[in-house]
DRENDO-1510 file (C-alpha; in Angstrom, 1 decimal, always signed):
<recs>
REC; n; res; u; v; w
REC; 1; MET; -12.0; -1.2; +19.3 .
REC; 2; ASP; -11.1; -5.0; +18.7 .
REC; 3; SER; -7.4; -5.8; +17.9 .
REC; 4; ALA; -8.5; -8.0; +14.7 .
REC; 5; TYR; -10.4; -6.9; +11.6 .
REC; 6; ARG; -13.6; -9.6; +11.5 .
REC; 7; PRO; -13.2; -12.0; +8.5 .
REC; 8; THR; -15.7; -12.0; +6.0 .
REC; 9; PRO; -16.5; -14.4; +3.1 .
REC; 10; ARG; -14.9; -11.9; +0.8 .
REC; 11; THR; -11.6; -11.5; +2.8 .
REC; 12; THR; -11.3; -15.6; +3.5 .
REC; 13; PRO; -8.6; -16.9; +1.2 .
REC; 14; THR; -9.3; -20.1; -0.7 .
REC; 15; ARG; -5.4; -21.3; -0.4 .
REC; 16; TYR; -2.7; -20.9; +2.2 .
REC; 17; ARG; -5.7; -19.9; +5.1 .
REC; 18; ASP; -2.7; -20.4; +7.7 .
REC; 19; ARG; -1.1; -17.2; +6.0 .
REC; 20; ALA; -4.1; -15.1; +6.6 .
REC; 21; SER; -4.1; -12.2; +9.4 .
REC; 22; TYR; -6.7; -10.2; +10.4 .
REC; 23; GLU; -4.5; -8.5; +13.0 .
REC; 24; ARG; -5.0; -4.7; +13.0 .
REC; 25; GLN; -1.2; -4.1; +13.9 .
REC; 26; THR; -0.1; -6.6; +11.0 .
REC; 27; VAL; -2.6; -4.7; +8.3 .
REC; 28; HIS; -1.5; -1.2; +9.5 .
REC; 29; GLY; +1.8; -1.8; +9.4 .
REC; 30; ILE; +2.0; -3.2; +5.8 .
REC; 31; LEU; -0.3; -0.6; +4.5 .
REC; 32; ASP; +2.1; +2.2; +6.2 .
REC; 33; GLU; +5.4; +0.6; +5.0 .
REC; 34; ALA; +4.3; +0.3; +1.3 .
REC; 35; LEU; +4.6; +3.3; -0.7 .
REC; 36; ILE; +2.3; +2.4; -3.6 .
REC; 37; CYS; -1.0; +0.7; -3.8 .
REC; 38; HIS; -3.3; -0.8; -6.9 .
REC; 39; LEU; -6.8; +0.5; -7.2 .
REC; 40; GLY; -9.1; -1.9; -8.9 .
REC; 41; TYR; -12.3; -0.9; -10.2 .
REC; 42; ILE; -15.0; -1.7; -13.0 .
REC; 43; SER; -14.9; +0.8; -15.6 .
REC; 44; ASP; -17.9; +0.3; -18.5 .
REC; 45; GLY; -17.8; -3.5; -17.5 .
REC; 46; ARG; -14.2; -4.2; -17.7 .
REC; 47; PRO; -11.7; -4.3; -14.7 .
REC; 48; VAL; -9.2; -1.6; -14.4 .
REC; 49; VAL; -6.2; -1.8; -11.9 .
REC; 50; LEU; -4.0; +1.2; -11.8 .
REC; 51; PRO; -0.9; +2.1; -9.3 .
REC; 52; THR; -1.4; +5.4; -6.9 .
REC; 53; THR; -0.4; +6.5; -3.6 .
REC; 54; HIS; -2.1; +6.2; -0.5 .
REC; 55; ALA; -2.3; +6.8; +3.5 .
REC; 56; ARG; -3.9; +5.6; +6.5 .
REC; 57; VAL; -5.5; +7.9; +8.9 .
REC; 58; GLU; -6.8; +5.6; +11.6 .
REC; 59; GLU; -9.4; +3.7; +10.0 .
REC; 60; ILE; -9.5; +5.3; +6.8 .
REC; 61; LEU; -7.4; +4.6; +3.5 .
REC; 62; TYR; -6.8; +7.5; +1.4 .
REC; 63; LEU; -6.2; +7.1; -2.2 .
REC; 64; HIS; -4.7; +10.0; -4.4 .
REC; 65; GLY; -5.6; +11.0; -7.9 .
REC; 66; SER; -6.7; +13.8; -10.3 .
REC; 67; THR; -10.2; +15.1; -10.6 .
REC; 68; GLY; -10.3; +14.0; -14.1 .
REC; 69; SER; -9.2; +10.5; -13.6 .
REC; 70; GLY; -11.4; +7.6; -13.9 .
REC; 71; PRO; -11.9; +6.4; -10.7 .
REC; 72; MET; -12.6; +10.0; -9.2 .
REC; 73; LEU; -14.9; +10.6; -11.8 .
REC; 74; ALA; -17.0; +7.4; -11.3 .
REC; 75; ALA; -16.8; +7.8; -7.3 .
REC; 76; GLN; -19.3; +10.5; -8.3 .
REC; 77; PRO; -22.3; +10.9; -6.7 .
REC; 78; SER; -22.6; +7.7; -4.6 .
REC; 79; GLY; -19.2; +5.8; -4.3 .
REC; 80; LEU; -17.2; +3.3; -6.1 .
REC; 81; SER; -16.8; -0.2; -5.5 .
REC; 82; VAL; -13.1; -0.9; -5.2 .
REC; 83; CYS; -10.4; -3.6; -4.4 .
REC; 84; VAL; -7.3; -2.0; -3.0 .
REC; 85; THR; -3.9; -4.1; -3.1 .
REC; 86; VAL; -0.6; -3.5; -1.4 .
REC; 87; SER; +2.6; -5.9; -1.5 .
REC; 88; LEU; +5.8; -6.0; -0.1 .
REC; 89; VAL; +8.4; -8.4; -1.0 .
REC; 90; ASP; +11.1; -9.6; +1.7 .
REC; 91; GLY; +13.1; -12.3; +0.1 .
REC; 92; LEU; +13.4; -14.7; -3.0 .
REC; 93; VAL; +13.1; -18.0; -1.8 .
REC; 94; LEU; +15.0; -20.6; -4.0 .
REC; 95; ALA; +14.2; -24.4; -3.3 .
REC; 96; ARG; +16.0; -27.1; -5.3 .
REC; 97; SER; +12.6; -28.0; -7.0 .
REC; 98; ALA; +11.5; -25.6; -9.6 .
REC; 99; MET; +8.0; -26.1; -8.3 .
REC; 100; HIS; +8.9; -24.9; -4.6 .
REC; 101; HIS; +9.9; -21.8; -5.5 .
REC; 102; SER; +8.6; -18.8; -3.8 .
REC; 103; LEU; +8.5; -15.3; -2.4 .
REC; 104; ASN; +8.6; -14.1; +1.7 .
REC; 105; TYR; +6.1; -11.5; +1.4 .
REC; 106; ARG; +3.6; -9.6; +3.3 .
REC; 107; SER; +0.3; -8.4; +1.5 .
REC; 108; ALA; -3.0; -6.6; +2.1 .
REC; 109; VAL; -6.1; -6.3; +0.6 .
REC; 110; VAL; -8.8; -3.8; +1.6 .
REC; 111; LEU; -12.6; -4.1; -0.2 .
REC; 112; GLY; -15.6; -1.7; +0.0 .
REC; 113; THR; -17.1; +1.6; -1.5 .
REC; 114; ALA; -14.8; +4.4; -1.4 .
REC; 115; ARG; -16.3; +7.8; -1.4 .
REC; 116; LEU; -15.1; +10.9; -2.7 .
REC; 117; VAL; -13.6; +13.5; -0.4 .
REC; 118; GLU; -15.3; +17.0; -0.6 .
REC; 119; HIS; -14.9; +18.6; +3.0 .
REC; 120; PRO; -12.0; +21.3; +2.3 .
REC; 121; ASP; -10.4; +20.1; +5.8 .
REC; 122; GLU; -10.6; +16.4; +5.3 .
REC; 123; LYS; -9.0; +16.7; +1.8 .
REC; 124; LEU; -6.1; +18.9; +3.5 .
REC; 125; ARG; -5.5; +16.4; +6.2 .
REC; 126; ALA; -5.7; +13.4; +3.8 .
REC; 127; LEU; -2.9; +15.6; +1.4 .
REC; 128; ASN; -0.9; +16.1; +4.5 .
REC; 129; ALA; -1.0; +12.3; +5.7 .
REC; 130; LEU; +0.1; +11.4; +1.7 .
REC; 131; LEU; +3.0; +13.7; +2.5 .
REC; 132; ASP; +3.8; +12.5; +5.4 .
REC; 133; HIS; +3.8; +8.8; +4.2 .
REC; 134; ILE; +6.5; +9.5; +1.7 .
REC; 135; ARG; +8.8; +10.7; +4.4 .
REC; 136; PRO; +7.3; +11.8; +8.3 .
REC; 137; GLY; +7.7; +15.4; +8.9 .
REC; 138; ARG; +7.2; +16.3; +5.0 .
REC; 139; ALA; +4.2; +18.1; +5.5 .
REC; 140; ALA; +5.4; +20.6; +7.5 .
REC; 141; ASP; +8.5; +21.1; +5.4 .
REC; 142; CYS; +6.9; +22.4; +2.1 .
REC; 143; ARG; +4.3; +25.0; +0.5 .
REC; 144; PRO; +1.0; +23.9; +1.4 .
REC; 145; PRO; -1.3; +23.5; -1.7 .
REC; 146; ASP; -3.4; +26.4; -2.9 .
REC; 147; ALA; -6.8; +26.7; -4.1 .
REC; 148; ARG; -6.5; +25.6; -7.5 .
REC; 149; GLU; -4.1; +22.8; -6.7 .
REC; 150; LEU; -6.7; +21.7; -4.5 .
REC; 151; ALA; -9.5; +22.0; -7.0 .
REC; 152; ALA; -7.3; +20.1; -9.2 .
REC; 153; THR; -6.6; +17.3; -7.1 .
REC; 154; ALA; -8.9; +14.3; -5.9 .
REC; 155; LEU; -9.1; +11.9; -2.9 .
REC; 156; LEU; -11.1; +8.7; -2.1 .
REC; 157; ALA; -11.5; +7.4; +1.4 .
REC; 158; LEU; -12.4; +4.1; +2.0 .
REC; 159; ASP; -13.2; +2.6; +5.3 .
REC; 160; LEU; -10.9; -0.3; +6.6 .
REC; 161; VAL; -13.9; -2.9; +7.3 .
REC; 162; ASP; -13.4; -5.6; +4.8 .
REC; 163; VAL; -9.5; -6.3; +5.3 .
REC; 164; SER; -7.0; -8.9; +5.3 .
REC; 165; ALA; -3.2; -9.5; +5.3 .
REC; 166; LYS; -1.5; -12.5; +3.9 .
REC; 167; VAL; +1.8; -13.1; +5.0 .
REC; 168; ARG; +4.8; -16.0; +3.9 .
REC; 169; ALA; +8.2; -15.7; +6.2 .
REC; 170; GLY; +10.4; -18.7; +6.6 .
REC; 171; GLY; +12.6; -20.8; +4.8 .
REC; 172; VAL; +12.7; -23.3; +1.6 .
REC; 173; SER; +10.4; -25.9; +1.7 .
REC; 174; ASP; +11.4; -29.0; -0.4 .
REC; 175; GLU; +10.0; -32.1; -0.7 .
REC; 176; LEU; +12.1; -34.9; +1.8 .
REC; 177; GLN; +13.3; -36.5; -1.5 .
REC; 178; ASP; +14.7; -33.3; -3.0 .
REC; 179; SER; +17.0; -32.5; +0.3 .
REC; 180; THR; +20.2; -34.4; -1.0 .
REC; 181; LEU; +19.9; -32.8; -4.8 .
REC; 182; PRO; +22.8; -30.9; -5.7 .
REC; 183; HIS; +21.4; -27.2; -5.9 .
REC; 184; TRP; +21.7; -24.3; -3.7 .
REC; 185; ALA; +18.7; -23.8; -2.0 .
REC; 186; GLY; +17.9; -21.0; +0.7 .
REC; 187; VAL; +16.4; -17.2; +1.1 .
REC; 188; VAL; +17.9; -14.2; -0.6 .
REC; 189; PRO; +16.7; -11.5; +1.5 .
REC; 190; LEU; +15.5; -8.2; -0.1 .
REC; 191; THR; +15.0; -4.5; +1.3 .
REC; 192; LEU; +14.1; -1.2; +0.2 .
REC; 193; THR; +16.9; +1.0; +1.1 .
REC; 194; ALA; +17.0; +4.8; +1.0 .
REC; 195; GLY; +20.1; +6.3; -0.9 .
REC; 196; THR; +22.0; +9.8; +0.1 .
REC; 197; PRO; +19.4; +12.5; -0.9 .
REC; 198; VAL; +20.1; +14.3; -4.0 .
REC; 199; PRO; +19.6; +18.2; -3.8 .
REC; 200; ALA; +17.7; +19.6; -6.9 .
REC; 201; GLU; +20.3; +21.7; -9.1 .
REC; 202; ASP; +18.8; +25.0; -8.4 .
REC; 203; LEU; +18.7; +24.4; -4.4 .
REC; 204; ASP; +20.1; +27.1; -2.3 .
REC; 205; ALA; +23.2; +25.5; -0.9 .
REC; 206; ALA; +22.8; +27.2; +2.6 .
REC; 207; ILE; +19.7; +24.9; +2.6 .
REC; 208; PRO; +20.4; +21.9; +4.6 .
REC; 209; VAL; +19.4; +18.6; +4.1 .
REC; 210; PRO; +16.3; +18.1; +6.7 .
REC; 211; VAL; +16.9; +16.0; +9.9 .
REC; 212; TYR; +13.7; +13.6; +8.7 .
REC; 213; LEU; +16.1; +12.7; +5.4 .
REC; 214; ARG; +19.5; +12.2; +6.8 .
</recs>
């Protein structure tokens, strides 16, 4: 398998092309780190964008939903044309000039025709991947879904083919004539940090915090 995805007209940005990346490692890293994505599709001639959870299994991106949700219904029987986006903000870039303020970020866009996951084995495998995406090890540390729960849950599968990433990293890009202005300039790093786990009120006190949450 190639180390990079092949650029297409749909995945080539019109601005800041130097920030684009098609490296699988970069794309996979963004998809795997983000805990939420946004699913865009056309419904009754109008654009709709919905937040949802996702998980990548090799070269397939799985998207979670319920059997009665709009995109799941629209995907029957021949699939649904979608645009899935993921964004991670790594820092606030504060410049001396108002117009040069920016963000350090990593983003990924996946385009294609998503199919409804129908095979029970694939559905269960994808649901386990979604749980482990939230926290590795969680799928093996909870009750698996029963038949009723599986019937109420729907998943879309999207092949990673038309894919691109865009990354902005680094410092301030002020104009030379603004470098002496008396305004603070620099980067404020941002990170998502997990806090101390808070047990459920009815949790048996004898049950310890799992290793994967410590």
